[in-house]
N, C-alpha and C positions, 0 to 999 in steps of 0.2 A: 647635513641632515637637520631637518626640523625636529621639534620635540615629538610630534606625532609619529615621525619615522622611528624614533628611539622606542616609543611605546609599542609600535607595531613589531619591532624586532624582539622586544622582551616578550610580548604575547605569543609570538611565533615559537619561541624557545622557552616557554614558561616552566616546562617540567624540569629542565636542567637548572634554571634559575632557582626554583623552589628547593631542589635538592641541595644545591650549594648553600643556600640560606640556612636550611635545616642542619647541614653539616657544620656550618660555622657556629651555630648556636650549640650543637652537641659538643663541638670541640671546646667551647667555652665552659660548658657544664663539666666535661671530663677534666679540664684543667683545674676547675674549682674543687672538684672532688679529690684530685690527686696531689694538689699543691699542699705543702706543709703550712700549718697555721702559724702565724707570727703574732705575738702579743707585744704591746708597747706600754711602757710606764715612764713617768717623768719625775725628776727631782730638781731642786734649784739650790743655788748658792748665792748668798747675799754679801756683797763686798762693802766694807766700811773702812774709812781711814781716819787716823787721828790718834793721839796719845791715849793709852788705856788708863792713865791717871791724870788728875789735874782738877782745878776748880771748874764749876759749871759755867762761869762767865767766859773763861778762855775757850772752852770747848764750843760754846754757842757762837762765839765770834769767828771761829775758824770753820764753821759748819759748811759754809758755801764752798770754801777752798777745798775742804776734805771731800765733799761730794763730787766736785769736779775731778779731783785726783783719783777717787775710787772708780769713776766712770772711765777715765782714760786708761787706768790699769786693767780694768775688767776685760776690755777688748783684747788685751795682750794674752790673757789666759785662755782664750778660746782655743788656740792651737795647742797650747800645753795640755788642755783637758783631754785631747785625743792622742797624747803621746804614749809611747811604749812604757815609759816610767810609770804613768798612772795605771796602765793596763796590767803591768807586772804586779803592782801593789794590790790591785783588785783581785788578780788571779790567786795571790797568796792568801788574801783575806777571805775569799769564798771557798778556797780549797778545790778549785775546778781544774780539770785536765785540759781545757780548751786553751789554745795558745794565746799569747798576749796580743799578737796581730789580729787574730780572729775576734777576740773580745773588742779590740779597738774598732773593728769594722761594724760592730753592732751598736756603736754609740754615735750620737750627734750632739754637738754643743753649740748653743746659739746665745749670743748676747743681744737681747732686744735693744733696739736703738734708744739712746739717751736714757739708759737705766744702769743700775749697778748690779744686775742679775746675770747669772749664767744658768741657762736651762739645760739640764742633762736629760736626754731621751735615750732610753735603752730598749733594745728589742731582744726577744727570746722566744723559744718554741713553747714555753709554758708561761702562764700568768704570774706565778710565784717567782720564776726565774727572772722575768723582766723587772719585777719590783725590787728584788734583791740586788740585781745588777745596777739599777739606777741609783739606789741608796748608797751602795758600796762605792760607786764611782764618785759620787758627791763627797763622801767622806775622805777618799783618797786625794781628791783635788784640794779640799780644805787643808789637809795635812801638807800637801805640796806647797800651797800658798804660804803657810806658816813657816815652812822650811826656807823658802826663798826670801820672804820678807823679814825674817828675824823673829826672835821670841822675847826681846827686851821689852818689859812692860812700859817703860817710859819712852820708848822710841815712837816717833811719828811714822807708823808703818801701815801696811794694808793687811787686813784679815778677811777671811771668808767664813760666814756662818751657814752651815748646811741647813736646808729645809727639806726634810725627808718626806717622801710620798707614803701615804698610808693606804691608798686605794689600789686594790688588786684589780687589774684589767679583766673585764668579763667577756669582751668580744674581741676577736682577732682583727688586726688592721690589714692583714694579708691572709688569703687572697681577697681582693676586692670583687666579690661575687657579682654585684650589680653592674659595676663598670665592665667587668670581663664579659658578661652577657651582652651588654650593649655593643662592646667592641666585636664580639663574635657575630652578632647580628649584622653590624655595619660591614664587617669584613666579608661575610657571606653574600651580602647584597652587592658589594663591589666586585667580588669574584663572579657572581652571577651575571652582572652587567657586562663584564669583560668577556665572559664565556659566550653571552648572546651575540656580542659584536663579532667575536671570532667565528662563531658559527655562521653568522650572516655573511662574512667574507668568503667562507668555503662552502656554505650551503647554497646550491644552485636551484633549489626547488622553488617553483613559482607559487606565491601566496597572496598576491593582491592584483586587482585590476589595473591600478596605477602603474605597477611594475611592468606588466605586459604591454600596456599601451605606450609607456615611455621607452621601453627597450626595443619593441618591434614595430611600433607605428600601426598596430592592428587594434581596432576597437573591440572591447569586451562587451558582447551584446547579451550575455546571459549569465546569471549567478544562480546555480541550482544547489539548494542546501542539502545537507545530509538528512536522510529521511529513512525510516524503516520500510516505508512503502516502496522505496527505490531499490531495496536489496532483493536479490533473486537468486535462489539456488539453482543448481543444474537441472533439477527435476521439477521446479516450480514455475508456474505461469506468472507473467508480469502483470501486477495490478497497476493499471494506468493511474498516475497521481491526479490527472485532470478530471477523472470521472469519479473520484472519491468524494465523500460528503465533506462539507466544509468544517464540520465539527471534529473531523479526524485529524491525525497528525500530519496528513499530506496536504493541509491547506496551504502552508507556505510554499511547498513544492509546486502545487498547482498554480499558485500565483506567479512563481518564477517562470513557468512555461508560458502563461498568458502574457507576461511582460516580454519574453523572448519573441512570441508571435507578433506583438505590437512593434518591437524594434525592427523586425524583418519587414513589416508593412510600411514603415516610414523610412526604410533605408534608402529607397529610390522611388519617390512618389510617382514619377512619370513612367518608370519602367521597373516595377517591383520584381524581384526574382521569382521565377516560376519553377525552375528546376534547381534543387539544392542538394548537394552532396554533404552528408554528415559523416565525418571521419574523426580520427584521433591519432596521436602519435603511437600509442600502444594499445594492445587488445583490451586491457583491464580498465580503461578510462571511462567506460559507460556510454559509449557512442550509440549503441543500439537502443538502450533505454531512453536516451535523450531524443533520438530520432522518432521512436514510437510515441513518446509523450508530446513531442512538438507537433507531429502529424495529427494526433488526436485533438490537441488544443486548436489547431487551425480548422479542423472539421467542426468542432463544437462552435467555433466562431462563425460558421455559416458558409465556409468555402470548401468545396469538394477537394479531397486530397487523395493521392495515390502514394502508398508507401511501398517502395521496392526494396527487397532484400538483395542488395548488390554485393554482399560478402559471399562470394562463390567459393571461399576456402573453409570458413567456419560459419555457416549460416545459422542465425538464431531467431530471426523475426517471427517466422511462422510458429515455431515452438513456443516462444515466450508469450505470444498473443493467442495461444490455443487454436491456431488455424491448421488447416490440413497442409501437411508438408509433403506434397507429391510433386506433380508437374508445376513448373513455374517459369522463371525468367530464362533459364538456359533452354528450355523446350521452345519458348517463343522465338529466341534468337536463332535457333537452328531450323525453324520453320515447321516444327511438328504440330504446334497448336497456335491459336491466336491468343492475344492477350485477354480478350473478353472471355475466352473459355476457361481460363485458369485464374481469373481475378476473383477475389473473395471479399465480401462485405463484412466489416467488423460488426459483430452482433450488438455491441453496446454503444457504438459511436456512429450515428448516421452520417453519411458522407465520407466515411473513411473506408477506402478499399486497399487491399493488401495483395501484392504480387510476391509470392514466395520465390525462393532462389531456384528451386528445381534440383535436378541432379548435379552433383559437383563435377565440373569438367576438368580435363587435364590442362587446359590452357585458359585460366580465368582472364588474364590480362588481355589476351587477344580478343576474347568475346566482348569484354567490357569496352574495349577501344574500337570495336568494329562499327561499320556503317549501319548495320542492323540495330545496334544498340542506340545509336544517335537518332535513327529514324523512329524507334520505338518511344523513347522518352519525349521526343518532340511531338509526336501524335498524342501521347497521353497528356502532355501539358496544355493542349488545346482546350481540354475539358476540365482539367483539375490541376491543382498544384502538385508537383512531384517531389517527394522526399526520398532520397536514395541512402540507404544504410551501406556505407562502403567499408572495406577493410582498413586496418590502421596503416598509417603512412610510412612508418619506419621499416617494418619487415618486407613489405611488398609495394609495387608501384600501381596497384589497381586503382586506388583512390585518386592518385594524381592523374591517371589516364581518364577517369571519369569526369574530373573537373573541366577537361577540355570541351566536353559536350554539355556541361551544365552552366547555369548563370553564376554559380559561385559555390564555395565550400564553407561549412561551419566546422571549425576544429575544436573538439571537446578535449579539455585537459583536466587533470585531477588537482584539486587544491592541495598544495603541500605534498604532491606526489610526482608531478611532472617537472623535469629539469628544464632550465632555460635552453640548454643545448638541444634537447629533444624537440622542443617546440621550434627552435631555429631551423633545424634540419628539415622538419616536417613542412614548414612554410616554404623553404627553399625547393623542396620537391614539387610543390604546387606552382611556384613562380617559374620553375625550369620549363614546365610544359605550357607556360603562358596561361595558367589557370588563375582564378580570382578567389581570394579569401574574403569572404563576407565578414567574418569576425570570429572571435573566440568565445567559448562557453566554459566557464568555470563550473566543474561538477564536484559534488560532495563538499560544498562550502560549509564550514562550521558556522554555527549561529553567531558567534562573536565576530566572525569575519564578514559574513554576508549581511548581517543585520536582520534580525527576525521580526522587526516592528511591523512591517506591512502584512505579513502572513498572519501574525497574532492579531493585528488590528481587525482584519476582515473576518477572521474566525470569531473574535469576541463580538463583533457587530452581529454576525450571523446568529451566534448563540443568544445575544441579547434580544434580537428580533424574534427568534424562535421561542424564547421564554415569554415574550409579550403575547405572541400568538396563542401559546398554550394557556396563559392566564386569562386572555380574552375568551378563548374557547370554553374554559371552565366556568367563567362567570355567565356566559350565554347559556350553557347547559343548566346551571342552577336556576337561572331565571325561567327557562322553559319548564323545568320540573315544578317550580313554585306556581307558575301560571296554570299548569295542568291540574295541580292539586287544589287550587282555589275554586270555590263554587261559582258557577255561571248564573247570571240572572237574566 
């Protein structure tokens, strides 16, 4: 996978990723609030070697030797500093009930390299406790050194001089709030990334044109973005996106259908498709809306179009376009009426004619696959392009039957809603009857996935030109009024 593929995976599952990141930060915050505060204080011991009495000259002459001896011996007392003997002495000196081993666990002793110092660092739950523990430990260690090295004033021995700490710690060293927050953030991001990859492996929903073209070898010929103008209730008429004003929110949707119209025109320049079946894997993929808008876009482009409601199980075209839902396709197929008698012109789109479904028959598949149906659409295709809104492919075979009489089928799928297995089975239904799939249309694409630049660009250009026209009109009006008000000579 390339970097852009990882980005696409994270964007596809960004909600879960954000939740895990937030949980990671909240876990760090909770830990910081619940963790016990630990304060730290330090004290030191200075080692020196040499006789405690004697003339200054002799002491100065042996200073270097004494210093080297003190350094070598100081390193040996690092392990003794953390012994239970020292801990027991400190326990008695402070009068605490904490065990000697527990006290030793709160102490660290370090001999800085090439020095005669031992630094004692003590930790406690209170600032005062840390200070007292560090100083008491230093005192106990100095007494231990004196006991081990001897107390004879004239002896050439080692002594440790305590350097007590007087600074009470003001801020705790634990918990490390900033570090914990960063770790929580990084941990949440890592979990979110792993979650997105796992979801990618098990999530079979189709989300990109590249994914469809690579997996199925079928071109994606249209990307229809999400739009409020494409939503339709059961009792609402469909507002065609291609007939809306460019300043409305349907501008990018209208541009998507114009691009789909162009892709169809250039699909086969010598023999462009004249009879197109629009179908989908499931009922809720928006095939009827895509079929109506595509037919309107082609008609607006100057080519006559006949839109046929071929869904003889759940017809919606006539109702959604506010057309008369009476006699229609089924009546023509059984010979009750002719197509010209029941064909309706769309009031807002010149060149667009609609053939409703008519009465719902008991045998839709037989009617749609009949010779009468083939003859009808062939005759209609002589004068206009024919768009057939067909039933979904998974529940019934009607759409697959229709593709045998058509130049090809457009399969509408829902972005992030259609499974790869659903599209695979749908395409197999078409290929089984030797039908042709012209391409796939992604419906309800999110702006981040489909790219909203072109629709926004054309809308902004339209608004800019509209503003210029209004400004020019205003200037012209003022000039006329000034001219009428000026005296004539």
